N, C-alpha and C positions, 0 to 999 in steps of 0.2 A: 531464561529461556532464548529471546532478542540478543542479548550479548555478549552471549557463549554463538549463535549463531555470527556477527560480527566476528569475533575471532576466530573463529573457524575460517572462514572469508578471506580473512586479513593473511591467518596459516596460510594457506590456500593460495592465496599470491606468493607472498615470500615464497614458498618452497619452489611454485613454478616458474618464481625468477631465477632459485639458484639453478634450477637445473636447463632456464635456459644459457644462466650461463653458459655454465656447465662447457656445455656444448657448444655455447660461442666458441667457450679456450679453446675447445679442442679444438674443431675445425679455422682455430685463429693457426694454429702451432703447425695445422697437417696442410696447411696452405703457407704459411714460412717454410716448411720445410720443400715444399715442392716446387713454390719459389727458387730455392736457392738452389735445388735441385739441377730446375732446370735453367737454371745463369750457369753454375756450372756446363754445362750442360753446351751450352751456346757456345762458349769463350772457351771451353777447350774441343770444338769440333772447329771453331775458329783459325783458334792458334795451331792446329795439326793442319788443317787445310792450309795454315800460311808452311807449314812444315815443306808438307807436299810441292808445294808449287815451287819453292825455297828448291828445294830434291831437284825438279825436273829442270827448270834451267839451269842445272849445272853440266859445266862439258866435264868432270873428270871428278863422281858428285864423291869413289871413294873414303878421296883422303880428308871428305868436309864433311862426313855423316858425324862424327864425334861430337863434333862441334855443335853442329845443329841437332841432336838429342840435347847434349846438354843445354843451349838454349831454350831451345823449347819445353825442357822442362824446368825449368827456371819460371819458363809465364806458364805451365799450367800448374809447378805443385806440385807435381809428384815425376816421376819415373817413367821416362819413354826409352824406349828399344824401338828401331831403325831395322824391319825381316826387311829381308830377300824374297825371291815371289816361293821360294820355297818352302820359309819362316820358318831360317838362321840368320844368327839377332847380328847383324852385321854393323852393329851401333851402342852406345851403353849411354844415357846422361848421368847413368850410378858411376861414381870412380871403384866401381867394384866391377871386377871387368868376368866376375868366373861364368857370365852367361855366353861372352864373345864368342858367337857360330856354331851357341848350339841350336840345335833345331826346336819352337815354343810350339807346341801344339796348346792351343788354348781353342772354347765350343764358340760353334760360329767363324772361325778362323779363314776358315777354309775357302767361308761365303765372302770373305774379303779379296782372295789370292786367286779366287778361279774365274776374275777375268774383266769383272762387273766393276765396273770403276764410280761406281756408287750405292755401293755396298761397304757399311759400318758398321759399329759396336758397338752397344754401349747398354753395361750389365754389372752388376752385381761379383762379386768375387762368395766360396760358400758361405765364407765366415760373416757377408755382410761388414766389413772393414775397409771394401775397396770396393773402388770402378774402375772399370776398364771397356776403352775408347780405344779403337779402334779405324781405321780408316785407309784405304789403296793409294799406292803412289802409281802417276797413268805417266808416262813416257812414250811419247808420239802413237799414243791411242794402248796404249798398250799394255800392264798390269804387274811392274817390274817389282809391286814386295809395298810393304805398306810401317806405316806408324804405329804402333803401340801403343800407348801410354795407362801405369795405375795410379791412382790415387786415393790417397787413401781419407778418409772420410772425417778423420781427427779434427779438421778446420775445420771441418759444419756444424758437429757434434760441438768444436769452444762457440761457435758464432750464434748456435741454438741456447746452445747453454745461459749464452750471456743474455740473446731472449725470452728464455725460458720466465724469470726474473720478471722481468719488462712489464713480459702481457698479465703474470696472474699482478702484481703489481695496482694495472691497469685493468683486470677483474674482479680485484677483490674492491678497489676505487666503485666498481657497475654495482656490482653488489649490496653493497654499502649502501646507493643510489638508489637501486631499486627495490630491495630494503622499505628506506622513505618513500617514495615511490605507493612502495605495498599499501603501509601504514597510512599512509595521505586515503589515500583509493576505499583502504576499508574502511577508514571512517569516514569518509563520504558515500561510499555504501551505507554506512550503519544508523548512516546519521537519522534519517528516517525513522525504522528499525529501533535507533536508542529514541524517538519523539514521540512512539507509538507505543512505548515501554514506560512510560512516566505519562504518557495520555490515560492507561490504562489503571497504572500507580493512582493516580487522579481518583479514576470515575471506582479504584477500588475505596476511594476516603472518602464515596461521596462527593466528592468537587469535577460538578460533567461541566466548568466553565474550556475546558485544553479545546481545541480545536486542532488537525494536522492539516495541513497544505496536500493539496490532490496536483501529484505532474505528470500527466502523461492520460497515459490509460494504458498503463501496470494494471498486476496483480493488486501489486503494493498501492495504487494510484484508488481501485476500486473496496482496499481493504479499507484505507485511509476519508471513502466517501461512506463507508456505511459504520463507519465508527460514528466520525459525524452526525451520522442521522443515527444511530444511535443515542448520540449524548446530549444532540440536541432534545428527543425523544424526554429524555432520561430528564432529562434540565426543566423541562415541562409538568412532568408528572414530579419532581420533588416541589417545584413553585407552587405546585398547586395541592400537593401533600402541605406545606408550610405556610400557603392560606387557609385552607380546610379548618387547619387544630386552633389558630390564631380566632378563626371566626366561627367556629363550631366551641372555641372556650369561649364568647362573645353573647352565642347566643345560647350556648347554657346558663350562665355570669346571668342571665335579669332574671328568669325562671329562678332560678335557686334563692337572689338577692330579695326577692317574692316571699319565699316561701318562707327563708328567715324573718322579713320586719315582719308575717303575719302570724308566729310563733310566736313573737315580742310582744304582742303586742294586747296591754293585760286589761283595756278599756269592754274590749268583746268577751263574746260566752268563746267555752272551747267548741261549744258542736261547731257555732259557724266558723274560724279559724283552723277548724279541725275541713267543714266542707272549702274556702278555700284554698289549702293547701293539697287537695284531693281535684281540685280542679284544676289549679297550675300544674299537680305531679302529671294530670292527662297529659294536660298542651307540648310539654316534658317532653312525653314519653313517644305522644303523637310525632315530634318533629321529627327525635333519633333513631324515630321508625323512618320517618320520609328520607334522614340521611341513609340510613344503613339500603333502603330498598335502591337507592340511587345508587349508593356505594358496588350493589350487587348488581346490577345493571350490568355498571362501568366494567367490572370485572369479570364477566360472563360467570357470577357462578350460580347465578339464581335464573336463568336463561324463560322467555317470554315463549307462554305454550297459546299455540294457535288454534281457534275453532272459526265457527260459525258462532258472529254477535250480532245482535240488531243496534246498531248507534240509539237510538231511540232509546232502548232503555240506558246504556250510558251515560245521554243526558239527560236523564230522568233522576240515573243517582245521588249523582255526580251533583245535578242542583239540587235539589233537595239535601245533597249536605253541605251546602253552600249559604242553605236558606238561614239557616242558623249559624252560621256568623255572621252574614246579613245584619239579622233583628237584630243581633244584639249587635251592632257598633249603628246602628239606622240608615243600611244601602238597600238599595232594593234594587230585585233582580228581575232581569222582565225580558221573554221567550220570545222570538222572533222567527218561528218554522215555517222554512217553506217545500215541507213536503207533507204526502200526507203515505200511512203507510211505514211497515219495517224497512228498513234501510240497513239491510243486511252484510257487516264483511270479514273475511277471515286475519281475526286479532285477537291478539290476548285482553277476554273483558275487565278481569282487575285491575289489569296496568295503566288499558283507557282511561279508566271512571280515574282514577289516579293522578291520568293527564290533564283532565278536562279540571277537577277538581282546583288544580295547582293552580289553574286559568285563571277561573272565577273568584278562589282566594287570593292572589295573586292583586286580582282589579278590587274585590272591596277591601282590601287590605292600604289600596292605594287611593279607593273612593273616599273623597266628605262624607258624612253623616249628611243623610237627606239628600245622597244624589240617587240615580242608577242607573243599574247594568245592565245590558243589553247582551242577549246571547242569542244568536244566529245560526240556522243550519239549512244549508240547502245539500244540492248534488247533480250525478248526474252518471251516465252512465259508468264509468269509470272509476268519481272517486266521487269522495265528501268530503261540503268546503264547512267548516264555522268556525268564527269569527266572538269574541268578545270584546266590548267596547265599552268604555269608561271615562269621565274624568281622573286624572291624576296631577294633582296641580305642583305636591312633588318630583314627581318628574322631569327632571329637564331634558331636552333635545340628542346632549350628548351620552344619557343612561341608557339610551333606544338601543345603538350597537351592543350595550352590556347587556343586556334586561335577565337575555334569559341563563347570565351567570351565576353562581352560587352567591346566593345571601348581598345581593347589590339590593332587592327590593327591600329583609333587614335594612341595610343601612341608610337608602335613603325619605324609608316613613318616620323616619323621629322615633319619637320618645315610646318607648312601650308598657307607660302604664296605663292606657287607655286602649287598648291594641292585641289583642288575645294571641295563640298560637301564632308567635310572630318571626314561622323560620320563611329566609329564605331559599333554599331548595326548593322550591314546585314548580317552577318554570324549568328550572333545569333539570327534573328530573319530568315534566313536560317534556321539552322538547330531546331529550334523549327519547323518552317510549317514541313518539312520535317520526322521532327518524329511524329506531327501528324496525314500525312499521312500513317504511319507503317514505310519509311521508315528511313536507316540511313546515317549516313556524319561523314568524318573522313578528315584530311588534311594525310598525307605524302610528308616528302621530299625526294629524286632525288639526281644527282648526282649536285654536285657545289652546285650552291642556288636555285637549281629548285622545284615548292612548286607543289601536286597536292591533290587538293578537288576534291574527289570520294562521288557521291551523288547515291545512288540506289531505288527507290519508286516502288513498288508495285501497280499490273495495276487494283487488287482486291481494289483497297486501302480502308479502312474507314476510322472514325473518333476515335478516342482513348478516 
């Protein structure tokens, strides 16, 4: 479509150029014709006025009028008549003497012979093949006659006939130049559209690396900015998708390998192997459900269900669930509540339990055996603040800004043989849930290898 638009723009400019050049040619032809007529008019009247002065200066003009008429005829290139005050032909520049002594009747000739020495005639005949010019002869302040010239237009037509081909050659050259400029201008105007089309084609092929230059503040610039923003978001989404596939494959690979290894152990009873395989299957199901729940939140296919929730109950449920994992790994969880009574807030209780459990489980997985994890809870009139702190030797200072990304805990915890339920999506899920409740969460390092997860929830939270 954009390529068609570029072609239409180019054709439009070519047609516009052709119309302008045609108009220019017609105007030039008309201007040349008018210039030649004006030049002919000036020369004719100058010659006739010189003839009247010559006749007015003669003592006995009658005998020399024919000579004067012939000279004027040669100068003007036409036929010149010398008339009396009554319009009678006194002399003729032509060898044809049929008009001598005849009275000439021309329209407007009376204005020349009526005594006004400034009057004159300049007009076409009815066939538009001849031009007539007439000036009065003034002798001692009295009009005694007139000079009349009949000029054929054939000479002008011949000059114009020579001029027209030259003019059209020039117009043809201008047309070729205009077409070339139109093609160049069309290419220049269509270049951004071509780049836009190429960028959309690349995006259609899942290549979101193409970016468009932004020129000025036009509609095209706005479209380019919108495309660049869209491509950036799609590129990030595609990158997350690919990383998710890779990391999810790694997450599923470990329990599957253990299940296959358990099935191959011959020295153990079938009942023991079945129990261990069942346990691994439950862990893998929990991990998959956690990933799916996070995906539903991000895709907004399973939105939060808000209601009045006692956050103390949320902490009790999440802590009880985390104790099972902590006891298996030899880690202790200690609560340090600074509140009394219920802590009511508006939120999704099920999702808040999952978020807090994700924080506790991540800290349990990071902490060495025999370490203690502290869960603190405080509140004010507007918000609830809770934190989970502990020792995480495997977590470096550089990991803290990325701790809430998917699978980071999985990557930093080492071997999975001694660690059950090793999914790295718990912190990502916790961050998403807390953000959807209008709160914030962060990870800070302390002295030695201690790490603390801080989170704040507004009591009047609402869905984003």
